[in-house]
N, C-alpha and C positions, 0 to 999 in steps of 0.2 A: 644841100643835096649836102651831102661829110663829102669830104678825097675820098674812099675808098669803093661807095656811088659812082663817082663821075670817076674811076678807074672800072668801076665796071662796062658801065654807061659808054667808056669807048676816050671820054675829054679828055683822061689824061693818057699820059699812056705808059703802058706794063707791060712786064716780059711774061706771056697769057701760059698755063699749062691750063689749061681744062675750065669746062662752063658750057652747064646747058640755062636753059628757064630761067630757075630759078635761083642759082650757085655761081661763082666765080675761084678762081684762084688763078693761081699768080705768083710769083717769081717778090722776095723778100729781097726790097734791095739792099737791106743790114742784118744778110745772111749771117748765121751759126758755122754753117756746114752750105755744101753746096744742093743747092738739090731744095731749100732751106724754100717752104713758099704759106702760103698764105691763102688760106681760105674764109670764105665770105658772104654772110645771102645777099642778095640782087634792092634782098629789100633792106630799106633800113630802119635794125632795130639797135642798141649800144649793145643789151646784157643776155645771153647768148641760152641764161637761160628764163627769161621773155617769151621767147620765142614758144609757138605752138606745139602741143604734143608732135603732129603730124606732120610739120613742117619743121622740126628736130628730130626726128624720125632721119629721115628723107636727105638734112643736108651733115648726116653725121652713116649715111648710106655713100654720097658723094665722096662725101672725104673720105673713109673705105677708100674707094674706087681710085682718086687720087691716091692715095699712098699705097697701091697695089702701084704703080707709073711707075710714083717716087724709087719704090722699092729697083725694079726687076729696075731703072733707068740708073740708078745710083745703090748697087750693090750695094746693105747693110745686116745687122743682124737682127734690127728692124724699124722702124718709122717714127715718129715720139711724134703723140700729140697731147698738145701743151696748147689751155685756152689761157692765155695773161695780155694785158699789156688793158690799158687805162687811156694814150696816147689819143684814140682813135673813137668817139663814142657810139663805131658798128660791129657789130660783132663780125670775129674772127679765129680761127682755128690755128693751131705752125705747128703741118705739119714736119718736122724733122730726119733726116733719115738718120740713123743715130748709127755706134762703133762703140759703145759707151756709153753712162750717163756724163761725164763733162762737154761730152759733143750739142748737151742741151741746156751748162747755165752760160744763159742773160747776162752772164757775168765775164763774159771772155771780150773776148779784140772781136771784131766782124770783120768777115773775108773782103778786099777788094779785088772785085775781077771789076772785066773792060766790060764795055758793051756786049762784047762779041760772045762772052760768054759765058752771060746773062744770056747770050739771043741759041747759046745753042744744049749750055740750061734745062731752058724752055721748052729749046724743038725737043727733048731729049724724055721728060715727065708726059709732053705732047701727045706724040709719037707714041709712045706705052699704055696711054690712055686712053687713044679710040684703036687700038687693038681692037 
């Protein structure tokens, strides 16, 4: 079981933003901006385009709901969707609230947030997602 599967299973703590039986969303622990969220399938699949068509469609609809919750919790111009990363062999979408394209520059220094800040951010997104 990979690290993201362990997070979705609750074996590793995370700051949950949304979930259903197929997908799980949680805060990136090295965020570019407040509200930077990862969305993963619970099923272990390394490459997003290895997913079946109907599964990827449900994944995108779930990610859309999370993005709308992020936008309500953290007003921004748009929520960027980025599929990027080779460090974890588990498909994941980055959802990043953005005021400008600079907010999605992965070379930027990451935010340093306290546990309380992470909890507050996740709570705001989860509240909006649950409405």
